[in-house]
N, C-alpha and C positions, 0 to 999 in steps of 0.2 A: 187326677191320676188316681187309680184304685188298683189295689194289687189283691187277688183272690185264689183261695185253694190251693195252695203250695204243697207239694210233696214231691219227695225225689221218684222220677221213674225215665227211663229211657226210650229213645226212639229212633226210627229211621230219619234218612237224608230228607232234606226238603228243596221246593223251588217254588218262585213266586211266578203266580199269573197276572195277566190283566183285562178285564173285561169291562166295557162301557164305562170308562173312565175311573175304575176303582181296580186297586191292585190287590189280589185275591191269592191265597197260598194254594200250596200244591198239596192237594188230600189224594187219599185214594182209596180204592175198592175195586171189587172184582166182579164180573159178571160171567156164568158158563155161556154164554149165547155167543160172546167173543172171547173165549179164554184164551190164554197165552199158551205156547206150546211148551214142553217140559225141556227143551236144549236150552242149555246155558249161553248167554253171548260171551264172545272172545274180546277180553279187553288189554289193551297195551299195557306194558309194564311202565312206570312212570318214574324211574330213578332220579331223575334231577330233582324231584321233589323234596328228596331227602335232604337238601340242604337249605330248605325253607321254600316250600313249593307254593303254587297257587291253583287253587281247584275252583270251577264254576260253581255256584250255588244257585244262583236267580237268574231267572230269563224273562223281562218283561217286556211286554209290546207297546211300541210307540201309540199315540192317540189315534193316529190315521191308519194304523195296520200295516203302515208301509215301512216298518224296521222296527229295532228292538235293541234293547240294552242286555248285555251279560255281565253280572256282578261275581266277583271270585273272591274267595277266603282272604287274601290279602289286602281287599278294600279296593281292587281296582274295578272300574266300569268303561267296558268297551261297547261304542254305539255302532249300530249296523243299518243299513237302510237311511230312512229319512230321522230316525231318532239321533237327537243332538246331546252332546257332552256338556252338562254342567258341573263338571268336576267328581272328584273321588278322592278315597283316602290311601291311595298307593304311595303319598310321599312321606305320611305319618307312620309311628311305629305303635299298631294298636295293641290294646289291652288285651283282647280277644278277636278270634278271627272275627271276619264278615260273615253273617249267616242268611241275612235277608234284604228284600230291595222291594220298593214301592212306589210308582209315580203319583203323581198328583193329579186331579181328573182333569185340568188343563193340559197336560203332556209338557208343560214347561219347568219342569222339578221332579224331585225324586228324594225319599228317605233310604237311607241306609241303616240298618240295624247291625250291630255286634252281639256276639254271643253273650257278652255280660249284659245286655239290657241298654247299652248305650245306642241313642239314635242320633243321626248327623244328616243334616238339612242341605239341599243344593238346588240352585234355581228359584222357583215359586213356592218351595215348600216350608211350611211354618214349622216352627219348633214348638210343642206341647209339653214336653216333659219326657224322662227316659227313666231308666233304673241304673243308668251307668255310676259306678262307685258304691252301690248298694249289693250287698251279699244275697244272691238267689239260690233256691235251691236246687233250681234246674236250669239248664243253658235255654236262654232266648231261643227261638226258632224261626218266626215269622211274623212280619210287621205287614200290616194293610190298612189302606186309605179308608176315611168314611165318604160319602158320596159328595159331600160338601168341600173336601179335602182340609176342613177347620180341625182334624183328629185323626187319630189312627188307635189301632188294636194291635198287641203283640202276642203271642202265645209262647209258653215256656214247655219245656221238655215234659212236664209233670201233669200239662192239661191246664196249668194257671193262666188265667185271661188278665191282661194289664190294660186298663184305658185311658186314655189322654184327649183332652180336648172335647169333643163333642159325641165322641164313641161311647155308646152305651154299653153296660154291663148286662148280658142276659143269663147268665150262668157258666159253669164251668166243670170239668169233670175230675178236679184234683183231689176231692174227697172220696172218688169212687175207687174202687178196685177192678181194674181192666185186664183183660185178658191178654192184651197186647198195648204197648204204650202209643200215647198219642203223636201223631207226625205232623199236625198242623191245625189251621182254620182257614175258612173263607167267608167274607160277610156276604148278605144278602145284598141284591142289587142297591135297594133302599134303605140298608144300613140299619133297619129294624131288627136282628138277629145274625146269627152265624152258625156255620157247621165246624163242629170238630171230627177228627178222623183219626182214628188207628191204624196202626199198620197192617193189622190182619183185614184191614177194610171195613171195621166197625165205624159206622156215622151216627154221630150225637147233634140233636139238633137244639136249638135256644132260640129265643125270640119268634121272630116269623119265618125261620127257616123250615121248610117242609121236608120230611123225610120221604124217601122216595124208593129206598132200598141200600143192601149193603152187602157184602158178601164175609160180615164177620162169622159165619158159621161154615164156608168154605175153604179147602186147601188151597191155596194158591202157589204156583210155581215160582214166583218172585213177590216180595213183599209189594205194597201199592206204595207208591211214593209222590201222586199228584191227583187234582182235582180241580174240574173248571165249572163252575155253575153256569146255567143258560142265560141269557139275558132276560127273561121274565123271573129267574131263580124257580121255575117249575120243574127241573130236572139238573142234572149234572152228570159230567164225563168222569173217570177214573183210570187212571193209568198205571199199569205196574213197571216194574224197574226194568224188565224186559221189552218195553214198549206196548204191552198189551193194552188196549182200549176198553173200557166197559161202560155202558150206557145205563141211564136211571131216568125215569120221568119223561121228558120232552126232549131230551139230549137224543140227537140222530148220529147214527154210526157212518164214520166216511173211511175207514180203515185203519190200520195199525201197523207197527213193526214188529208186533208179536211173532210172526211167522219167519224173521229175517234175525240174521245175526247181527245185534247192532254193535259198531264198533266202541261204544263206552256204555256205562251204565244210565238210565233215563232217570232225570232229576226232576222233571215234571211234564207240564203241558200249558199251553197257552193257549185260549179260545177265544173265537173271533166275535165281533159284535154284531153278527145276525144270526146267529147259531146255524152256520153254514159251513163251517170247518174249524181247524184248528192246527196249532203245531205242537209238535212233541219235541221236548228239550233233551238234547243228551249231554252228558257231563263233560264232554269236550268242546261244549260252546255251539256243537252243530244242531241244525233244526230238521226235523222230518214234517212235510206240509202235507194236508190232506184236507180233502174237499176245496173250498174256495180260498183256503189259506194260500198265499203266494208264496211261490219258492225263491226264497231270497237269493240262493245263489252264492252266499258268502263263506269264504272259509271258516273253519274252526277256530275259535278264539285259542291262543297259546295256552295251552294248560300242562302243568306238570304233575298233576295228580288229580284223584277223583275224589268229591266231596264227600268227607265223613260228619258232616253236620248232623249232630241229633244221636251219634252213637258215643258210647262209653266205653273206655278201654281200662281194665285193671292190669297194672303192672307190678309185680312183687320181684323187686330186685335180692336175692337170696343173700342172708347172712345178714351182718352188720359190723362195721370197723371195731367195736368196741367189744364183740362177743368175747373174743378169745382170754380177755382179762377178768371177765366174771363170768367164771365155769359155775358159779353157785345159783347163778339165775339161769344160764341157758341148758344146763344140765337138769333142769327141774321137769319131770314127765306130764306129759298131756296127750288127751285121748286125744287119737287121728281117726276116729269114725270105727276103725277093726281093734287098735291095739294102743299100747302106750308109747311113745317115740319123745327124743327129748324135747325140751322147748325149741332149742335153735342149735345149731354149731357154728363154730369158726369158720367153715369151708376149708379149700385148699390154697395155693398159691404156689407160683413158679419156682423156679430155681434162684431165680433173681431177687425172689422175696415180693413179687406183685400179688397183692392178694385177690381172692376170687371176690372178696365183699366188695373191693374197689372196682374192680371189674365189673361186678354185676350192676352197681349203681351207676356208673358212666354211660354203660350202654342203654340203662333204662332211662336215664335222662336225654341221652340225644335221641332214643327212639320216641320219647314223648314230646320232644320240641317237634318232631315231625309229623306225629299225628296230630298235633294241637294247630299245626301250620295248616293242616288239612279240615279243621274244623271238629274234630273230636275233642271230646271231654276224656281227660286222663286222669285216674285216680291213680296214686303210688301209695305203696304200705308203708312205705320210710320215707322221710324227706332230707336224709344226709347220709353220710357214711361216717359219722361219729358216735353213734349210741349203740344201744343194746337191743335185741330183738326188733321188731315184736315176736312172740313167739308164732311157731307156725300155724297153729289153729285160730291166732288172731288175724292173722294174715290172710286167710283163707274168708274169715268175717267180714273185714274190710271190704273186699273184694264183692263179696254176696251182698253187704248190706249196700253197696253202691248199685248193685243191680246191672252189672255191667253186661255189656253185649258179646264181649270177648275179654279173655284175659289170659295174660303169659305171666308165667314164673322164669325168671332169666337166672341162668348159674353157668359156671363150668365145672368142667369133672378133673379128678385128680386120678387118673386110671393109670394103665402099664406106660412105662416110658414108651415103649416102641409102638405104643398105638397113637392113631389119630382120629380126628373127627368129631362130629356133633350127632347127638341122638335127640330125639322128640319124646319125651315120656307121657302117656296119655292115662286118662283113668280107667278103671275097670269097674263095671257096674255093682253096686251092693251097698247102696245106702242113699244119703243124702245126694249123691250125684245121679242117681238113676235117669232123670229127666233130661241131663244133659251130656251122657255119654257119647251118644250119635254124634252132637253137634261139637262135642270136643273131638272126638275123632276126626269129623271133616275139618277144624281149625287144624288140628296136629300135621293133617295131609298138606293143607296150603301151605303152614310155614316148612314143613319139609320140603317139599316142593322149590319153592323159592328161596330157602336159606341154601340149598344144592345149589340152585341154578346161578344165584348171584350174589352169594354171600363169601366168594371166595373161601370154602371149607367143603371137604369131602365128607359124606356120609360117614359115620365111625366104622373102622374095621375090627373092633373087638366088642363093641356093646349093642344090642339092638340088632333088628333085622328090617335093613332098606332105612336104616335113620330112626325107626321108630320102634317104642319099648312100653307095652303096658306096665303100670305098675298099681300096686292094691297097698301099699305100705307107707305112702305119705301124706300126711294131712292135706295136703295143699291140694291133691287130688280127690281123695275119699271126702273131703268136706266139701266140695266146691258145689254151689247150684247155678251156676254160670258157667259157660262154654270155657275150656280152660286147657293150655297145654303147657308143659314145662320143657325148657330147652337146656341141655346141656351144651354150652356152642362151641366148645373145643376142651382138648385134653392137657391141661397146665403142665401136666409132668412132660409132657412131649416136647423136644426141643423146637421143632418147628412152628408147634401150635403155640408154646409159652412166647415165640416172637411174635407170633400173630397178634395174641390177645394184648401185649403192651404196647402195640402199634396204634394211635389216634387214628390213623387212617382206617386200619382195618376194623376197629369198633364202629366207624362211623359206617364202614359197610355192612357191617353187622346189623346195626341198626336198620340201614335201608333195606334190607333183605327181610327182616322180621316186621318193619312198617309194609313191606309190599305184601308178605304173608297175611297178615293180620287184616288188610285191607280189603284183598281178594275176599277172604272170610266175610267180611262185614257186608262188601258189597254183593255178593254173588251168593250167600247163604239164605233161602228163602223160611 
């Protein structure tokens, strides 16, 4: 085993593909010749996920091309067609969500990869090592078999490549500063090299992998999520999240889902063994067949959410349980990007004494459980409700340092007794947040829409307009360098709202709505 080039970096969702007996990662880039339309897919809500859901993360073709397996974040493996079941992890409590799958060259077994780098073997798949139990700088993403089946690679979010068995190391991007994070890898047919690909479609070649083009300099309607090399390794297909297909080298174009409204985000593609067809894999387990790829006609896998594998979410539960007892600390002034404000405050509470700090932390924990079940990495600014701070500028710095794909500050308000409802605060451009204010507005809108629709709470009738309010006096928003929204979930001074926030069921519903809004942003924002 070898570990190389590990630095923290975020990435998009992934999918496994299979070609000529070797499981390959879903890379992606884009080409204007077959560019995807700007219309956004419509994806159904999946609130069942928020009590611990399962989302497809990988589709792997059987050796005969007459079936496939679908692997999900909870460790389930569902065979379709002539694909046989050799077991899965559904009966185990996983240390980290499942993120990848690769079949053996014989088709009589497969490997499963956890986000912590743990490798699990089934059928004739051999065990050659893993990173399970070892701290990784970034979440593991994709596993791929060597042509002999006597080794495997996996790649992590930061572009670091890990080798086991007879898998060779040919380089990585961990030491590079990329415009967009890496999303996966695919080995060449002879195992003498591999491609790494970034979310913007930038392609990096190592060993005998050839470069045939990329879309790193193009503006894409949706980020790329998958790639499949041709059987001879002299080209590749790339697929975007909306199902648009782009061809390079000797890869032929047979059609795409880009002109349709797909029922779920695309997670990758599966190329056939003869360069004459492919499947596009959707996040609900469905396959779209093109060229000579067989139409399997099977129902989608029962999914209770869409994969967030490779995504980083920052959560800041406002205040802390011991803040009120330590005024000397929390009253210290800190620079918020425009002016000074207190390091932190104690927050508000209901008439019955349920504190905002307790509410914020409880909702954040519930929300983090949901997001992690769907494969996301979650960074919390505090680990319990018994401490002091951190200061508001430090909270922003923690999430910025994680390079979160989206972040949310969780609060409740102490407004007028007669007022009800929630408000989403969003940053105003003028400082470190300049580059992310548009994305933050998009995030705020998604969270507002879903919290209003399914959070069992109306928009505020006393604060903001339509549930939204720009703010330029908060460190959390002024200092952010990642997309961020700030929610006041309810008014703790109002009798109806105070009863709601004190209810565990209501808090679980609030977490569900927030998870849905964050997921919509993460899946749908290009």
